[in-house]
LUMFI-487495 format. One line per field, with one value per residue (C-alpha): residue number from 1; x, y, z negated. Coordinates in steps of 0.1 Angstrom, whole numbers. Layout:
n <- (NUM_...);
u <- (X_...);
v <- (Y_...);
w <- (Z_...);
This chain:
n <- (1_2_3_4_5_6_7_8_9_10_11_12_13_14_15_16_17_18_19_20_21_22_23_24_25_26_27_28_29_30_31_32_33_34_35_36_37_38_39_40_41_42_43_44_45_46_47_48_49_50_51_52_53_54_55_56_57_58_59_60_61_62_63_64_65_66_67_68_69_70_71_72_73_74_75_76_77_78_79_80_81_82_83_84_85_86_87_88_89_90_91_92_93_94_95_96_97_98_99_100_101_102_103_104_105_106_107_108_109_110_111_112_113_114_115_116_117_118_119_120_121_122_123_124_125_126_127_128_129_130_131_132_133_134_135_136_137_138_139_140_141_142_143_144_145_146_147_148_149_150_151_152_153_154_155_156);
u <- (203_175_182_170_195_222_216_213_246_262_246_263_296_291_264_245_272_260_254_248_215_199_162_131_99_65_39_5_-16_-51_-80_-65_-57_-24_-22_1_12_16_50_52_88_82_45_47_31_52_53_58_93_125_161_170_182_218_216_179_168_155_121_117_126_99_73_83_81_48_33_48_36_2_-9_-10_5_21_13_35_59_70_103_98_135_167_174_208_223_220_182_191_207_185_186_159_142_163_195_205_221_218_224_198_201_164_148_111_85_49_23_-10_-20_-23_-44_-49_-66_-52_-38_-13_18_15_52_59_26_1_-24_-30_-51_-60_-55_-69_-40_-48_-51_-19_-4_20_58_60_36_56_86_118_131_98_95_118_97_65_81_94_60_43_69_65_27_16_-15_-39);
v <- (-302_-276_-240_-233_-258_-244_-208_-218_-236_-205_-182_-203_-194_-158_-145_-116_-107_-101_-132_-133_-150_-158_-156_-158_-138_-145_-119_-137_-116_-124_-103_-70_-82_-91_-117_-105_-120_-102_-114_-125_-113_-76_-72_-59_-70_-89_-112_-149_-164_-171_-184_-210_-244_-254_-270_-260_-243_-208_-215_-246_-225_-200_-228_-244_-212_-202_-236_-235_-200_-200_-235_-225_-246_-224_-229_-210_-185_-155_-139_-103_-94_-102_-77_-67_-35_-17_-23_-59_-50_-58_-64_-87_-78_-104_-86_-110_-89_-101_-90_-106_-111_-116_-132_-123_-142_-134_-161_-157_-194_-214_-240_-251_-238_-206_-216_-193_-209_-203_-200_-171_-157_-137_-133_-137_-110_-100_-63_-44_-34_3_-1_-18_-10_20_16_19_-10_-32_-53_-35_-63_-65_-28_-33_-61_-41_-10_-32_-48_-14_-1_-32_-35_0_8_-21);
w <- (71_72_76_40_26_48_38_1_3_19_-7_-34_-19_-8_-32_-17_8_44_65_103_112_146_142_162_161_177_184_187_211_224_236_225_191_173_145_117_85_52_38_2_-3_6_9_45_78_102_132_126_127_109_112_138_125_135_170_175_207_200_216_195_164_174_178_145_125_141_131_96_88_106_115_151_179_206_242_267_251_270_261_250_244_225_197_182_168_135_133_125_92_62_25_12_-21_-39_-28_0_28_64_100_122_159_169_198_201_221_229_224_242_243_212_194_159_127_111_78_59_45_7_0_24_36_15_43_80_97_133_141_170_193_189_151_140_106_106_106_69_65_90_78_89_111_130_138_168_181_180_195_224_228_230_255_277_277_268_249_257);
């Protein structure tokens, strides 16, 4: 069963009530630039990632989501951090309420052709490290990832 089917089945039972998710994020970083995606659901910029499948290793989920959303095949993934707490509370534009425990990775090595996933991604764009979109332009669940990335690596 895919995570989409699993979540849809749960949503049939609980409606928009809060669900607990474990998700992954991937910050693609190379030569002082970060590859961001503009999300279709909220129109904001974000890292690449999503919910882990049942029984799936988190690093495998991160690789799968990166490939699905961007067409990129991740090389080595470096763990940035594990995120929990109130910043993980989010309500999607459709009203679905979630609490996301996020595991974020950094990907500096990748291959493949950049192709945005039409269902979820409006655009993929490289941003200079010192010219990332502002907090209000970043998807709420991803703000914590970028804050931690800046704290760990400083202004590069």
